[in-house]
N, C-alpha and C positions, 0 to 999 in steps of 0.2 A: 504494500500500500504506500502510495506517495501522497504528499500533501503538506501544506503549511498551515498551522493552526494559529490564528491571530489571537491576541489577548485584548480583552476589554477591561475597563476599570473595575467592573464588578467581578466577584468570584465566579469562575466557570470551570467546568470539568475539562481535563486534558487527557485524551486517549484513555478514558475510563472514568466512570462516575465517581470513583473514590480518590482520584488524583487531582488535587486542586492547587491552583496558583492564585494567591491573593495579591492585589495591588497594595503596595506599602510605600508611603512617601518617605523621602523624596526620590521618586523614580526607581525604587527598588522592589523586588519581588520576594515573597516569602512562600516557601513550600509547605503545604500541609499534606502529610503522606500517609497512605495506607500501605504497609510493607508488602502485603500480598500482591498489590498492583505494581508498586514501584520496583520491586525486586526484578521485574522483567524489563525495566527500562534502562538501557545502557548508560544514559547520561546521569542518572541519579547516583550511581556509584562514584562517579567523578566528583560530584558536589560533596558527597559525604566524605570521600577520601581527602578532599581539600579542607574539610572542617568547616564548610560554609552552610549557613542556614539562609543566607540571602545572597542573591547575585543580581547583576544588572540585567535589565530586560533584554539587551541584545544577545547575551549569552543564553538566556532562557529560550528566546525565539530560535536561535541557531540550534540548540540542543533538541528542542521539540521537533523542528522541521527535519532534522537529520535522523531522528529516532526511527521513523518508518522506513527510511532508505537504508539504514545500516543493519537493522534486524534481518537476519537470514542472509546477509550478504557476506561473501567470502572475504575475510580479512586475515592478515598474518596471525598466527596463533598467539593469543594474548594481546593482540593489537600491535601497532607499529612500535618498533624499538626506537626510542629517542636517544640520539647520540650527541655528544658535544665535541667540537674541535678542541684539540690540545696543542699547545705551543711545542716547539722543538724540545723544550725542557719539561714537557708533560704538564704544564700549567693549564688549568681549566679557564679558557678565555671567556666563556659565558659567565661563570661564577665571578671572575675578576671584574667583568663589566658591571654585573649587578652590585657587587660590593663597592664599586667606585661611584655609584649614584649618590645624590644627596641623602643624608641620613634619614630625613623625613619621608623619602620616597622608596627606599630600598625594599622594605618588607612588602609594601603594597604592589610594587612593580613585579616582584618575584611571585606573589600570590596570583596576580592577574595572568602572568605568563604560564604558570604551572596549571592553573585552571583550564586555560585554553589547550595546553598540551594534552591534558587528560581527556578532553573532549575529542580533539583531532586524532589522537592515537587509536580511537575506536571508530573512526570514520574512513571509509574507502577513499583512495586518493582522488578519484574523479569528483568527489564532493567537497574537497578542500577548496573553498572559494570565499568570496566576500560575504559578510563583512569581517570574517576572522582571518582570512588568508588570501593572498593575491600574488600572482606571478609578476616578476619585474618585466618591464618592456625593454626592448633594445636587443640587438643581435648578440652583444657580448654577455647579456644576462640570461641566456637560455638555460633553463633548468634551475634558476635561482628564484626563490619566492620569499615573501615576507609574512611573518605572523604579525597580525595587526591588533593593537590594543592601545587604549589611552589610560593614563593615570592622572587624576585630578586635572583633566583638560590638556595634559601634555601627551602628544602622540609618540608612542614608542614602537619600535619594530625589532624583531629578531629575524635575521636573514638566514636561510637554510636551503637544503636541497634533499631530495630522496637519494638514498644510497649511502655509502658505496655498495653495501650488500643488499640483497633483496629483503624487503620487509623493514628497512631502516629509513629514518629521516634524521639528517645531521644538522645541528645548529652551528652556524659558522661565525656570526658576529652580531652583537647587539648594538642598537643605535637609537637616537631620536630622529624623527623625520618631521621637520617643521612644514607648515603650510607653504604652498607655492608663493614665491615672491618674484614678481615680474616674470611669471611663467616658468620659474625654475624651482625645483624642490631643494630644500636645504637639509643636508644630513649632518648629524653630529655623532661620531666623527665624520669629517667631510669625505674621507676615503672609504666609507663603510661598504659601498657597493663594490668598489674595486677590490677591497680586501676579501669580500665574500667570493668573488669570482676566482681570485688567486687561490684561496683556500680550497674551494671546490675542486680545482684542478689537481691538487696534491692529495686528495682523499684516498685513491687506490693504494693499498698497502700501508696506509698510515695508521698508527695507534690512536684510537679515539676513546672517549670516556662515555660511560653509560649515564644517562640522566635518570636517577632514581625518583620516580613519581609515586 
């Protein structure tokens, strides 16, 4: 079954009369769950694993719309393996980026990223799409995509690609992506895209780190 279930302001059933989502200001959603129903929904485990009782509406809509597409669809056993690029000295470049963010944003950015990764790892590759994921445009960017999320109004991205092994997705670099200024996107770091492209080219045979989610 395919379909997108919209949310209204009032309480309404989602994929079953006992699974409810309630509107909760400011712009947050709270889940009221019946375990017998939600045990069958792949996205609910991700929310519980993240320790979340509330999520932003865009994540809820994404999860609900993908649920009917992913159930019964062949995925790698246990979902996609999420890997992280490591420097030549085996330093975790994604963790270093997260730890280098302003102190007030680190925890929130990490939580937003890991919540998205838990959802995407249970979604077939053909359904990785906006608003949570987008492929970069440009001939040199083939095969490199961006995981899309905001934190307190600041647009963050983690660039990555499928591979190097079957059933894997590798995170290559984290960055901020500011709105277009004079028709041009501003990245921070400025060479984020170039770094992702170079790192992708070095993946075959390279030692990578597992992202424990």
